C-alpha positions in Angstrom: 90.8 97.4 91.0 91.8 99.6 94.0 92.8 98.0 97.2 91.8 99.5 100.6 93.7 98.1 103.6 92.6 99.1 107.0 94.3 96.9 109.6 95.8 98.4 112.8 98.6 97.0 115.0 97.8 95.5 118.4 98.3 98.1 121.2 99.7 100.7 118.7 96.9 101.5 116.2 97.5 102.7 112.7 101.3 102.9 112.9 101.7 101.6 109.4 99.2 104.0 107.9 96.6 101.5 106.7 93.9 103.9 107.5 95.5 106.3 104.9 95.6 103.4 102.4 91.8 103.0 102.7 91.1 106.7 102.5 93.3 107.2 99.5 91.8 104.2 97.8 88.2 105.4 98.2 89.2 108.9 97.1 91.0 107.5 94.0 87.9 105.4 93.1 85.6 108.4 93.4 87.9 110.4 91.2 88.0 107.7 88.6 84.2 107.3 88.7 83.9 111.0 88.0 86.2 110.7 85.0 84.2 107.8 83.6 80.9 109.6 84.0 82.3 112.7 82.3 83.7 110.6 79.4 81.0 108.2 78.2 83.2 106.9 75.4 85.6 105.5 78.0 84.5 102.2 79.3 85.6 100.2 82.3 84.6 99.0 85.7 86.1 100.2 89.0 86.3 97.7 91.8 87.1 98.8 95.4 88.3 95.9 97.5 88.6 96.0 101.3 91.5 93.7 102.2 91.5 92.8 105.9 94.0 90.6 107.8 97.2 92.3 106.4 99.0 92.5 109.7 100.0 88.9 109.6 96.8 87.4 108.4 97.7 86.9 104.7 94.4 88.5 103.6 95.3 88.9 100.0 96.4 85.3 99.7 93.0 84.2 100.8 91.3 86.6 98.3 93.5 85.3 95.5 92.6 81.7 96.4 88.9 82.6 96.4 89.1 84.1 92.9 88.4 87.7 93.9 91.0 89.1 91.5 90.1 86.8 88.6 88.2 89.4 86.6 90.4 92.3 87.5 93.0 93.4 84.9 95.0 95.8 87.0 94.9 96.2 90.8 96.7 99.0 92.7 97.1 100.5 96.1 99.1 103.3 97.7 101.1 103.0 100.9 102.1 106.1 102.8 105.8 106.8 102.9 108.1 109.8 103.2 109.2 109.6 99.6 107.7 108.3 96.3 109.2 104.9 95.4 108.9 103.6 91.9 110.1 100.1 92.7 109.7 99.5 96.5 111.5 96.6 98.0 109.1 94.2 99.8 111.0 91.2 101.1 109.9 87.6 101.0 108.5 86.8 104.4 108.0 83.7 106.5 106.6 83.6 110.1 107.4 80.7 112.3 107.0 79.5 115.9 109.0 77.0 117.9 107.8 75.3 121.1 110.4 73.9 123.4 109.3 71.3 125.9 111.4 70.3 128.9 110.6 69.1 132.4 109.4 71.2 135.3 111.2 71.0 138.7 111.6 73.1 141.8 114.3 75.6 141.0 115.7 75.5 144.5 114.8 72.1 146.0 115.7 69.9 143.0 116.8 71.9 139.9 118.8 68.8 138.7 115.5 67.1 138.0 114.4 69.8 135.6 115.0 70.2 131.9 114.9 74.0 131.3 112.9 75.0 128.3 113.7 78.7 128.9 117.4 77.9 128.4 116.4 76.4 125.0 114.5 79.6 124.1 117.3 81.9 125.2 119.8 79.8 123.3 117.7 79.9 120.2 117.3 83.7 120.5 121.0 84.2 121.0 121.6 81.9 118.0 119.4 84.1 115.8 121.3 87.2 117.0 124.7 85.6 116.2 123.4 84.6 112.7 122.7 88.2 111.8 126.4 89.0 111.6 126.7 86.5 108.7 123.4 87.5 107.0 123.2 89.4 103.7 122.3 93.1 104.3 119.0 92.6 102.6 117.8 89.8 105.0 116.1 90.3 108.3 115.5 88.2 111.4 113.3 89.3 114.4 112.0 87.3 117.3 110.2 87.4 120.7 110.0 84.9 123.5 106.2 84.9 123.7 106.0 82.3 126.5 108.9 82.0 128.9 107.6 80.2 132.0 105.3 80.9 134.9 107.2 81.4 138.1 111.0 82.0 138.7 111.1 79.1 141.3 109.8 76.6 138.7 112.1 75.3 136.0 110.1 76.2 132.9 108.6 73.2 131.2 107.4 75.0 128.1 108.5 78.0 126.2 107.6 79.6 122.8 109.7 81.7 120.5 107.9 83.4 117.6 110.0 84.8 114.8 110.0 86.2 111.3 112.4 85.6 108.5 112.7 88.1 105.6 114.9 87.8 102.5 115.1 89.5 99.1 113.8 86.4 97.3 112.2 83.0 97.9 115.4 81.3 97.2 117.4 83.3 99.7 114.6 82.9 102.2 114.8 79.1 101.9 118.6 79.2 102.5 118.1 81.4 105.6 115.3 79.2 106.9 117.6 76.2 106.8 120.2 78.0 109.0 117.4 79.0 111.4 116.2 75.4 111.6 119.7 74.3 112.6 119.8 76.9 115.4 116.5 75.8 116.8 117.5 72.1 116.7 120.8 72.9 118.3 119.2 74.8 121.1 116.9 71.8 121.8 119.8 69.3 121.7 122.0 71.5 124.0 119.4 71.7 126.7 117.8 68.3 126.4 114.4 69.7 125.3 112.2 68.5 122.5 110.9 71.0 120.0 108.0 71.6 117.7 109.0 74.0 114.9 106.4 75.2 112.5 106.8 77.5 109.5 103.8 79.1 107.9 103.5 77.6 104.4 102.5 79.2 101.1 98.8 80.0 101.0 98.6 80.2 104.8 98.6 83.2 107.1 102.2 84.3 107.0 104.2 83.3 104.0 104.7 85.9 101.3 106.9 85.9 98.3 108.9 89.1 97.5 107.2 91.8 95.4 108.1 92.0 91.7 107.3 95.4 90.3 105.3 95.7 87.1 107.5 97.7 84.8 104.6 99.1 82.6 102.7 100.3 85.7 105.9 101.9 87.0 106.3 103.8 83.7 102.7 105.0 83.7 102.9 106.1 87.3 106.1 108.1 86.6 104.6 109.7 83.5 101.1 110.7 84.7 101.1 110.9 88.5 104.4 112.4 89.6 
């Protein structure tokens, strides 16, 4: 099997080179087909799979769940990079979103009546930034405040922080996720807001285990293609 990704990034385009993944996959399949036709004694089936929803959609997870790979012995793809990597490191990944809810009030006339959800979001973001100092060097945290209020003269009643957690293994990811949860709950408690924290779960759109390289394929790649 040969995988052809083709997703682009919003407002950026093909910054990750997924268009090259698709082109390389189709070219490789055409080359393999020519080899099979030229050597009738060699049997096999080539399957080219378009895999959408890779920029956060968990497309391959859905394809696995649907049984698309059930009859495929080996499946490969190539990702453009500046160097050839035999065992690339792809971290375990978990997307999440937290919604902080406070109470709106006029920021000048009666700010004491408000519960500031933006303060909770800022506190959460700063907490993530401080956590990075104590993180392992192979872990990652990145976040955006995707919803921060409507007008500066209104105490924000609702804010949203979207963030991603990455770690070298599922075990390490779970440990880091627990610390992140503590940060989110502390931000809510400190500001008097309520929170709704949701992590993407396995089999959904944005939870991936870390990649484990296939040693045999690595050896074959090194022997025949480099």
